N, C-alpha and C positions, 0 to 999 in steps of 0.2 A: 596377616594377609601377605602373600608373596607379591613383591613388586616386579616390574618388568625387567629390572636388572638383577633378578635372583636374590636380592636381599629380602630379609624378613622384617615386617613390622606387625607384631601381634600384641594382644594385651599382656603377654608374658615374656616377650623377647623383642628387643630392638637390636639388630645385628651389629650396628656400629653407630658412631656419632653422626649427626645430621647437620648439614649446612643449610643456609637460607634457601638455596635452590632446591635442596632435597625436600624440605617441608612443603614448598609449593607444588612440587611434582607429586608427592604422596597424596596431598589433598585432591589434586586432579585425578589421580588414579583411583582414589577411594570414591570419587564422585561428589566431593564436598565443595562448597563455594568458598571463595576468599572474601574476607571482610574488607571492603574497600572504604575509602574515606567517607563516602555518603552514608553507608550503613553504620560505620563507627560513630560519625557525628550524630546520626539519628538516635542511636542507642544512648549516647552520653547526654543528649538533649532531654530525652525522656527520663533518664536517670537523675537529671538535675545536677550533673557534675562530671568531670573527666576522671579517667582512671589510667594509671601508668601501664597496667597490663594490656590495655587497648592501645594507648598512644605509642607504646614501645613495640607493638606488634607481637607480644607474647601470645595473646589470644588472637588468632589470625584467620581461622576458618570456621565454617558453620554449616548447619543444615536447617533451613527454614527459620532462621533468626528473624527475618522480616515478618513472618507470620505472627511471631510472638509480639513484636512491636505493633503490628496491626491490632492485635487483641488489647494491648495496653491502651492504644489510642481510642479503641471502641468501648473501653470500660469492661472488657470481659476478664481481664487478668490472666495469670498463669501461676505455676508453682515451679520450684527448683528441685532438682535431684542430682546428687553426686555421691561419691562413695570412697571407701578406703579398704584395701585388702591388708589386714593386720599381720604382716610377716615379721616385723621387728620394730626397733626404735625408729621414730620419725626424724627426718632431716628436712632442711629447708626446701628441697625439691618436692617433698610431699606436701609441705604446708602452703606453698605459694598459691596453688590453685584454690585452696580453701579460703585464702585471703580475698581472692577475686569473687568467690561465691558469696562471702560475707558482704562484700560491697554491693553485689546484686540484691541480696536479701534486704539490706538496709535501704538501698535506693528505691526499691519498688515495694517494700513492705509486704513481702510474700512469704508463704510457707516454704519450708525446705525439708526434704527427706534425705538423710545421710545413711546410705546402706553400708553396713560393715560386713564384708564378705569373708567371714572366717571359714565358711565351707569351701570357698575357692582355695584358700591356702592349705586346707586339709587335703584337698584333691590334687592340687598342682605342686605343692611344696613338701608334702609328706610330714607336715607338722602335726603334733598330737594335740588333743583337745585341751588338756591341762595347760600346756604352754600357750595355746591360742587364747584361752580365757584371760590370762594375765596380760598378754600383749594387747588384746582387744580393749580392755579397760584403760590401759595406759594410753593407747592411741586415741581413744575417744576423749580423754581428758586433755590431751594435747590439742586436738581439734577444737574443743570447746573453749580453750584458752583465748581464742580469737574474739570471743564475745558475741556468739550467735544469740538470737532472740529466743529465750526459753519457751515463750508462748507459741512460737511458730517454727521451731526446729524439732525434728522427729528422728531420733537415732534408731534405725531398724537393723537389728543384728540377725543375720540369716539363721544361725543355729537356734535362736530363741524365739523367732517369729515365724516358725514353720506353718502355723495354722493360717496365717495371712498369706504367705507366699506360695505354698505348695499347690493348691488347686488352681490358682491363676497361672502358675508356671506350667502346669500340665496342659492347660489350654493353649499356651504358646507353643509348647514342645510338639504338639500334634501337627504343627505347620512347618517344622524344621526337620529335614531328613539328614541322614548320615552323610550322603554325598555332599550336600551343601556345607556341613560342618567341616568336613575334610578340606574342601576347597578354600573356605574362608580362614580357618584356624590352623590348617596344616596337621590335623590329628592323624594318628596312625592306628592300625588295627590293634596294636598293643596297648593303646591308651585306655584307661579305665572309663567305664560308661558315664561316671559322674561328670567327667570333663565335657562330654557331649551335651549333658543336660544343663550345665551351668549357665549358658547364655539365656536360657528360659527363666532361670531364677533372677538373673541380673536385669531382665526386661521388666519385671513386675512393677517396681516403683514408678516406672515411666507411665503406667496407666492405672496405678493403684487408686489414686484420688478419683479418677473418673469411674472406676468400678465401685468404689464405696459410696459415692454421691449419686450414682445413677445418671450422671450427665457428663459430657466431655469437658474436661479442663486441660488446657494445653500445658505440656511439661517442657521445661528448658533444662538441658543437662550440660553443665560445664565439665569438661574432661580433657585430659591429654589425648593427643591424636591417636595414640596406640590403642585406646579403648573404642575407637570408632567402629571396628568390625562388629562388636556386640550390637551396637545400636543401628548399624546398617541392616543387619538381619532383622532386628525388631521392627524397623520401619516397613519391611515387607509384610510382616505378620499382622501388625495392629489393625489395619483396615479390615482384615478378614474377621477380626473379633469385634468390630464395631467401634474401635477407638481411633483417636487422632494419632498420626505419626509423631513420635517425639522429636523435638527440636534440639539442636546441639550447638554449643560454642566451644571450639577446640583450641588447645594450647600447644605450644612447643615444650620441649623439656628444658629444665634447668640442667646444664651440663655438669659433668663431674668436675671436682676441683682441679683435676689433672688435665682437663680440657677435652677428653674423649668420652663418648658414651654418656650414660646417665649416672647420677649419684646412686649408690647402692648401699642398702642396709647391711650387706655382708662385708663391705669394705669400709672400715672406719676412717680411712684416709681419702675416701672419694667425695666426702661431703661434710657439711656442717650439721651436726645433730643437735636437737633441741635441748639436750642436757649437757652440751659441751660448756665447760667453764670459759671465762674470758681468756685465761692463759692458753687453753687448748685451741680456742678459736684463733687467737693471734698466731700460735705456732703453725696451725694448719694453713692459714692464709699466707704467712710469710714463706713457709717451706714448700707447700704443694700447689698453691693456686696458680693456674696457668695464666701467664702474663702476655699482654699484647705489646709489651715494651721491647726496647732494644737490648743488645748484649751489654752495652756500657752506658753509664750516665751521660757521657759526652755525646754518644751517638743519639741517645734519646732526646737530649736538648736540641740537637741539630735537626733530626729527622722526625721527631715525635713518635707516638705510639699508636696502636690500633685498638681503640676501646671496644670495638664490636666483637673481638674474640677474647677479651680479657675477662676472666671469671669474676674478679673483684668488682669491676665496673658493672658487669651484667647483673650482679646481685644488688649492688647499690642503687641502680636505677629503678628497682622495683620496691625497695624498702624505704627509700627516702621520699617523704611526702612533698618536699619542696622541689618540684620539677624544674623550676628555674635554676636552682642550685645544681641539679643533675646536669643541666645543659652547660653550666659554667665549668663543672668538673670535667665533663667530656671534652670540651674545647681546650682546656688547659692540658689535659692528658694527650690529646691528639696532636697538639702543637709542640709538646715538649716542655711546657712551663711547669708541669707536674711530673715527677718521676714515679716509677712503679712502686718503690718502697714507700713513698708518701701516700700513694693511693691505697696500698694494702693496709697501712697503719690506720688510716681514716676509716676504711671499710670494716676492718676487724672491730674497731670501737663501736661502729654503728650496729653491726650484727649483734655484738654482746649486749648493747642497750635493748635491742628488740627481744632477745632471748630472756633477758632479765624481766622485762614487762610481761612476757608470756608465762614465765615461771610464777610470777606473783598472781596473775589471773588464774593460772591452773590450780594453785592452792585454794583459791576462793571457790573454784568450780567443784571441787571434791564434794562439798556439802550439798550442792544442787544437782549432782549427777543424775539422780533418779528422775528429776523433773523432765529431762530431755528424752527419756526412753519411750519408744513407740508404743502406742496402743491405738486400735482402730477408733475407739470412742474419742480419744483426744484429737486425733487427726480430723475426724468428721466435725467435731466442735469448733476447730480452728478455722473452718470454712464457713461457719454460720454467720 
């Protein structure tokens, strides 16, 4: 979606790195609400615990999150929907939103649809089906390594679940015209027609439960803010089809190791990948991780560092469960009691521990992979 300053934030492109003020402005221009202290505290109270993604302001904006919480208080419940476009190996930037989604599922004991949009990558990235098939399976195993509930998690793969998706997507598409698609997504006349149709496909999981059950069930979608244009369009269409508007909770991006833009699957030195060895993790952190420290140790001891722009600290604050420890590290780094090299060493070790745990869980999940795959019957049964 074009911003007022001519930069682009779309589901496929973010023109440059974004600062705190940029995120707030984008949310306002998109028409999303900001999660204030009252709403965050209410969510954590109903969830029965705090979450660093909320407390650290990573998930910062929303659409109708308050209505989801109203339903929780009234005993009506909701379900979760999120997704992944399988374009290559997964890195930490891809995984962190799924960590938050897993917390939501566990806290509220709700069903989750994970849509794997292999068709999107075929249309937008010119990847071939054979390549997509292998990447898709690997990405799903990486996601499931987080420990999602097999009884309440439904992996919906677009190319394999067309019978569920297509008719419902057609119903959505009748209410989206070409002019709107061009305005929202920046499409050109030269773009293939599949791109214009894709938003209709991505909309389906947000009302699929309601369609299958024959009654409205509210959907909450955790996603990065660049995906909001899809669901902004969906919210205009759903009432015309008799369904509730989907609710969203939106996150910022985990920046590139180098400090600008997002981590990229096509640039191995822009992020920490889930199959990186401890040696590779340490090398990347020590060599490439953007630092909030000073030019010399002497200056840093005297003036301190800026943890808010430091890649290592910004990852650490999300993967360290002991938030009291995070606060201590932040203060030590800010005041100069901890140097950049010390922080990087500590964070590299912590990341490697997390990756080792995920690898072990991933190997266990290979055998249960089929249990998570979507079927209409299994989804309906999970709501009984």
